[in-house]
C-alpha positions in Angstrom: 0.0 0.0 0.0 2.8 2.5 0.9 4.4 1.9 -2.5 1.2 2.7 -4.3 0.7 6.0 -2.3 4.3 7.0 -2.9 4.0 6.3 -6.6 0.8 8.4 -6.9 2.1 11.4 -5.0 5.3 11.2 -7.0 3.4 11.3 -10.3 1.1 14.1 -9.1 4.1 16.2 -8.0 5.9 15.7 -11.3 2.7 16.6 -13.3 2.5 19.9 -11.4 6.2 20.5 -12.1 5.8 19.7 -15.8 3.0 22.2 -15.9 5.3 25.0 -14.7 3.7 25.1 -11.3 6.7 24.4 -9.2 8.5 27.0 -7.1 12.0 25.9 -6.7 11.8 23.5 -3.7 8.5 24.7 -2.3 5.0 23.5 -2.9 3.5 20.0 -2.3 0.7 17.6 -3.1 -0.6 15.0 -0.7 -3.1 12.2 -0.3 -4.9 10.9 2.7 -3.5 7.8 4.3 -6.2 5.1 4.0 -5.6 4.0 7.6 -6.1 7.5 8.9 -2.6 8.0 10.1 -2.0 11.3 8.3 -0.9 12.5 4.8 1.5 11.2 2.2 3.6 14.0 0.7 7.0 14.7 -0.6 9.9 15.4 1.7 11.3 18.9 2.1 14.3 20.2 0.1 13.4 19.0 -3.4 11.3 20.4 -6.3 8.1 19.0 -7.5 9.6 18.1 -10.8 12.1 15.7 -9.3 10.0 13.8 -6.8 10.6 10.1 -6.9 8.5 7.5 -5.0 11.3 7.3 -2.4 11.0 11.0 -1.8 7.4 10.6 -0.5 6.7 9.9 3.1 3.8 9.6 5.6 3.5 12.5 8.0 1.3 12.2 11.1 -1.0 15.0 12.3 1.7 16.1 14.8 4.4 16.2 12.2 6.2 12.9 12.7 7.5 10.9 9.8 5.8 7.5 10.2 6.9 5.8 7.0 9.7 6.8 4.6 12.5 9.2 5.3 13.5 12.8 5.0 12.5 16.0 6.7 8.8 17.0 6.5 7.7 20.3 5.0 7.1 22.9 7.7 3.7 23.5 6.1 2.5 19.9 6.6 -0.5 21.3 8.7 -2.1 22.5 5.5 -2.6 18.9 4.6 -3.2 17.2 7.9 -5.7 19.9 9.1 -7.7 20.1 5.8 -7.9 16.3 5.7 -9.1 16.3 9.3 -11.7 18.9 8.7 -13.4 17.3 5.7 -14.1 13.6 5.2 -14.8 14.2 1.5 -11.2 15.3 0.8 -8.8 12.7 -0.3 -6.0 14.9 -1.6 -4.6 18.4 -1.1 -2.4 20.6 -3.3 -0.5 23.7 -2.1 1.5 25.7 -4.6 2.6 29.3 -5.4 1.4 30.0 -9.0 2.1 33.6 -10.1 -1.2 34.6 -11.7 -3.2 33.3 -8.8 -1.0 35.1 -6.3 -1.3 38.3 -8.3 -5.1 38.1 -8.7 -5.6 37.4 -5.0 -3.4 40.3 -4.0 -5.3 42.6 -6.3 -8.6 42.0 -4.4 -10.4 41.6 -7.8 -12.9 38.8 -7.8 -12.2 35.8 -9.9 -14.4 35.7 -13.0 -15.3 32.9 -15.5 -13.6 34.5 -18.6 -13.2 31.0 -20.0 -14.2 27.5 -19.2 -11.6 27.1 -16.4 -13.1 29.9 -14.3 -16.5 28.2 -14.2 -15.0 25.5 -12.0 -14.6 28.1 -9.2 -17.1 30.9 -9.6 -19.8 31.8 -8.6 -19.4 32.6 -5.8 -15.9 34.1 -5.7 -13.2 32.0 -4.2 -12.5 32.3 -0.4 -9.5 34.3 0.5 -7.4 33.3 3.6 -5.7 36.5 4.8 -5.1 35.8 8.5 -1.4 35.6 7.6 0.8 35.5 4.5 3.4 33.6 6.4 3.9 29.8 6.3 1.1 27.6 7.6 3.3 26.0 10.2 0.9 25.1 13.1 -2.2 23.1 13.6 -4.1 26.3 14.6 -3.2 28.0 11.3 -4.1 24.9 9.3 -7.5 24.7 11.1 -8.1 28.4 10.3 -7.3 27.7 6.6 -9.7 24.8 6.7 -12.4 27.1 8.1 -11.7 29.7 5.4 -11.9 27.0 2.7 -15.3 25.8 4.0 -16.9 23.4 1.5 -15.1 24.8 -1.6 -12.6 23.2 -3.9 -10.0 25.9 -3.6 -8.9 29.0 -1.7 -6.5 31.9 -2.2 -3.8 32.3 0.5 -3.4 36.1 0.0 0.2 37.1 -0.7 1.2 33.5 -0.5 -0.3 30.9 -2.9 -3.3 28.6 -3.3 -4.7 25.5 -1.9 -6.9 23.0 -3.8 -8.6 19.9 -2.7 -10.4 16.9 -4.3 -11.7 13.4 -3.7 -8.4 12.2 -5.1 -5.1 13.4 -6.4 -6.2 13.7 -10.1 -9.0 16.0 -9.0 -6.9 18.2 -6.6 -4.0 18.5 -9.1 -6.2 19.3 -12.1 -8.1 21.8 -9.9 -4.8 23.6 -9.1 -3.9 23.7 -12.8 -7.3 25.1 -13.8 -7.2 27.7 -11.1 -3.9 29.1 -12.4 -5.3 28.9 -16.0 -8.4 30.9 -14.9 -6.3 33.6 -13.3 -4.0 33.8 -16.3 -7.0 34.2 -18.7 -8.3 37.0 -16.5 -5.0 38.7 -16.5 -4.8 38.4 -20.3 -8.3 39.8 -20.7 -7.3 42.9 -18.7 -4.4 43.6 -21.0 -6.8 44.3 -23.9 -8.8 46.9 -22.2 -12.3 47.4 -23.7 -15.3 46.1 -21.9 -14.6 42.6 -20.6 -17.4 40.1 -20.3 -17.6 36.9 -18.4 -19.9 33.9 -18.3 -23.1 34.6 -16.4 -23.4 32.9 -13.0 -26.1 30.4 -13.9 -24.4 29.3 -17.1 -21.1 29.0 -15.3 -22.6 26.6 -12.8 -24.1 24.5 -15.7 -20.7 24.5 -17.5 -19.0 23.4 -14.3 -20.9 20.1 -14.1 -20.9 19.5 -17.9 -17.3 20.1 -18.7 -15.5 19.0 -15.6 -17.3 15.8 -14.7 -15.3 13.1 -12.8 -14.9 11.1 -16.0 -13.5 14.1 -17.8 -11.1 14.9 -15.0 -9.8 11.3 -15.0 -9.4 11.3 -18.7 -7.3 14.5 -18.4 -5.3 12.7 -15.8 -4.6 9.9 -18.1 -3.5 12.4 -20.8 -1.2 14.2 -18.3 0.3 10.9 -17.3 1.0 9.8 -20.9 2.5 13.2 -21.6 4.8 13.0 -18.6 5.9 9.5 -19.6 6.6 10.6 -23.1 8.7 13.5 -21.9 10.7 11.2 -19.7 11.4 8.8 -22.6 12.3 11.6 -25.0 
């Protein structure tokens, strides 16, 4: 079982890295331990793009490495506290994508300028602004979970984003789409004019139609094949 979890987190991490969503050695993806012991995530000190299965370890809610080796990320409470707060979450992603950080800092609401935005709005995404510092305690992690509520993503203002899902494919693809939605909004602003975005009711309909669980897992298969082809090239 541990090998399977390590493989899945390794692949998820490298998919995020291949998408340009790494930040040197920071950022992490995790999945829930099926026995309730904590979260499987990469060790500290390496980038998302280079995570191998042996770089993934199991971290307990109090920060102990139960299986595997290496130092845990100081922000492990993001993962352990979100998993503790919501039974429907099977995986968590925390990264620092530039367009999402910029949009959150601007205070401008996220709009559905393209399909990607419809996964998140309406209503606007929650913004966690208690601190822009690292989420390094259970108390801060619990506060982030409270800010996230029942949503699939939240902005950590002046810091990054967090996304969640029933599994790693969903949490990872959600992170990729959030950065894409923010990038589309930034590009729209460069043209000036009178920007339009998808009406709220239509955005909600598109959300379910375009980003069904089957579609998300088909995308995951595509991303895995693409990652494998790049490794073989």
